[in-house]
Every structure is written in C-alpha cells, then in structure tokens.
C-alpha positions in Angstrom: 10.6 -113.0 -19.7 10.8 -114.2 -23.3 7.1 -114.8 -23.1 6.5 -111.7 -21.7 8.7 -109.9 -24.9 6.5 -112.1 -27.3 3.9 -111.4 -25.5 4.3 -107.4 -25.5 5.2 -107.9 -29.0 1.9 -108.9 -30.5 -0.6 -106.8 -32.5 -3.0 -106.7 -30.0 -1.2 -105.5 -27.5 0.8 -103.1 -29.3 -2.8 -101.7 -30.0 -3.3 -101.9 -26.5 -0.2 -99.7 -25.6 -1.2 -97.5 -28.4 -4.6 -97.0 -26.7 -2.9 -96.1 -23.8 -0.7 -94.1 -24.5 -3.1 -92.4 -27.0 -5.4 -92.0 -23.9 -2.4 -90.6 -22.0 -1.4 -88.0 -24.7 -5.2 -87.3 -24.7 -5.4 -87.0 -20.9 -2.5 -84.8 -21.0 -3.9 -82.8 -23.8 -6.6 -82.2 -22.1 -5.1 -81.3 -18.6 -2.6 -78.9 -20.9 -5.6 -77.3 -22.0 -7.2 -76.8 -18.7 -3.8 -75.6 -17.5 -4.0 -73.0 -20.4 -7.6 -72.4 -19.3 -6.4 -71.5 -15.5 -3.1 -69.5 -16.8 -5.5 -67.3 -19.1 -7.9 -66.9 -16.0 -4.8 -66.3 -13.7 -3.9 -63.8 -16.3 -7.4 -62.4 -16.8 -7.6 -62.1 -12.9 -4.3 -60.4 -12.4 -4.4 -57.9 -15.1 -8.4 -56.8 -13.9 -6.8 -56.6 -10.7 -4.3 -54.6 -12.0 -6.6 -52.6 -13.9 -8.7 -51.7 -10.9 -5.9 -50.9 -8.7 -4.8 -48.7 -11.8 -7.7 -47.3 -11.8 -8.0 -46.5 -7.7 -4.5 -45.3 -8.0 -5.5 -42.7 -11.0 -9.1 -41.4 -9.1 -6.8 -40.8 -5.9 -4.5 -39.0 -8.2 -7.5 -37.0 -9.8 -8.8 -36.3 -6.0 -5.3 -35.3 -4.8 -4.9 -33.2 -8.2 -8.4 -31.2 -7.3 -7.8 -30.9 -3.8 -4.3 -29.4 -4.2 -6.0 -27.2 -7.4 -8.6 -25.8 -4.8 -5.8 -25.3 -2.2 -4.1 -23.3 -4.7 -7.0 -21.2 -5.9 -7.7 -20.9 -2.3 -4.4 -19.4 -2.1 -4.3 -17.4 -4.9 -7.8 -16.1 -3.9 -6.2 -15.2 -0.2 -3.2 -14.0 -1.8 -5.7 -11.9 -4.1 -7.2 -10.4 -1.4 -4.3 -9.5 1.0 -2.5 -8.0 -2.0 -5.8 -5.8 -2.7 -6.4 -4.9 1.1 -2.2 -3.9 1.4 -2.6 -1.9 -2.1 -6.1 -0.3 -0.4 -3.9 0.5 2.7 -1.1 1.7 0.4 -3.5 4.0 -1.5 -5.0 5.0 1.9 -1.6 6.2 3.5 -0.8 8.1 0.2 -3.9 10.0 0.0 -3.8 10.8 4.1 -0.1 11.6 3.5 -1.3 13.8 0.9 -4.2 15.3 2.9 -1.7 15.9 5.9 0.4 17.9 3.2 -2.2 20.0 1.7 -3.2 20.6 5.3 0.0 21.8 6.3 0.2 23.7 3.2 -2.9 25.2 3.5 -2.0 26.0 7.4 2.0 27.3 6.0 -0.1 29.5 3.3 -2.6 30.8 5.8 0.6 31.8 8.5 2.1 33.2 5.7 -1.3 35.7 4.6 -1.5 36.1 8.4 2.4 37.3 8.7 1.5 39.2 5.4 -1.4 40.8 6.7 0.1 41.3 10.1 3.3 43.2 8.9 0.9 44.9 6.4 -1.3 46.1 9.3 2.3 46.9 11.7 3.0 49.0 8.5 -0.1 50.9 8.5 0.0 51.2 12.0 3.7 52.6 11.5 2.8 54.9 8.8 0.0 56.5 10.7 2.0 56.7 13.7 4.8 58.3 11.8 1.9 60.6 10.1 0.7 61.3 13.5 4.2 62.2 15.2 4.8 64.1 12.0 1.7 66.0 12.3 2.3 66.4 16.2 5.4 67.6 15.2 4.1 69.9 12.8 1.5 71.3 15.5 4.1 71.4 17.7 6.3 73.2 15.4 3.3 75.7 14.9 2.7 76.2 18.2 6.6 76.6 18.8 6.3 79.3 16.2 3.3 81.4 17.7 4.7 80.8 21.1 8.0 82.5 19.5 6.2 85.0 17.9 3.9 85.7 21.0 7.2 86.0 22.9 9.1 87.8 20.5 5.5 90.5 20.2 5.6 90.7 23.9 9.1 91.2 24.0 9.2 93.7 21.6 5.8 95.2 23.4 8.6 95.0 26.7 11.1 96.7 24.9 8.9 99.5 23.5 7.1 99.8 27.1 10.7 99.9 28.7 11.5 102.4 25.9 8.8 104.6 26.6 9.1 104.4 30.5 12.8 105.3 30.0 11.9 107.8 27.6 9.2 109.0 30.2 11.9 108.7 33.2 14.5 110.9 30.9 11.5 113.6 30.3 10.5 113.6 33.9 14.1 113.7 34.7 14.7 116.3 32.0 11.4 118.4 33.4 12.8 118.3 37.0 
C-alpha cells in the first residue's frame, strides 16, 4: 500500500489524474451543455405547444364570439321584425277602430238627420192636417151658417106663410 501511495504521488501520476479529472470535467461540461440544449429544446417545444394551444383557443373563442354575435344580430333582426309587425297590427287596429267609429258616427248622424227629416215631415203633415181641419171647420161653419140662414129664411117664409094663411083664415072667417 505504501508503494501505491508513492506511486500515486509521482508527477506523472498526478498529471495523469489531473488529465483524467480534466477529461471528466470536460465530459461533464459537454453533458451539461447537451442537457442545457435539450432543456432549451424542451422549453421551446413546450412554449410552441402552448402558443399553438393558445392560438387554437383564441381562434375557437373568436369563432364562438362571431357565432354568438350572428345569433344576437339574427335575434335582434327577428325582434325588430316582430316589433314592426306588432306596431303595424296596432296601427291597423287603431285605423280600423277609427273607421268603425267614423262609420258609427256617420250612421248616428244619418239617423239623426233622418229623424229630424221625419220629425219635420210629421210636423209639416200635422200642420197640413191642422190647416186642412181648420179649413174643413171653416167650410163646415160656413155651410152651417148658410144652412142656419136658409133655415131661418125658411122659418121666416113659413112664419110669413103661416101669418098669411092665418090672415087668410081670419079674413075668410071675417068674410063669413
């Protein structure tokens, strides 16, 4: 063992060990560099994979957003159409109601005019009847007066005739 230690202490052996150690250090260093390259490659691959995944997710999110925006715009368009239809229906109902009210008003007006005309005709007819009755009464009164006069005249004539007959009878009775 002492020989081995002496042998190891020689310059050549020290140099050999030093060279071996240097060679080991260089090999370790080369391994470290290679390992570092592999680690960088893995890191780049991982980043690239992350970037690809992120890009895909962003594209999918954009697609979803566009689809949702299209769906919203379709819904808004449908709602606008429905609102326009409802507005138009309401306007039609209002117009129809106004037309109906106008027709009813015209019917009421026509009925009132007809009633007024009928009342005026009835009044005119009553006035005509009253006038005719008054004229008939006047005629009847005139006829009655004439009749009365003729009766009075006849009574006077009869009275005179009686008087004359009575006088004749008296004259005849005197003459006898």
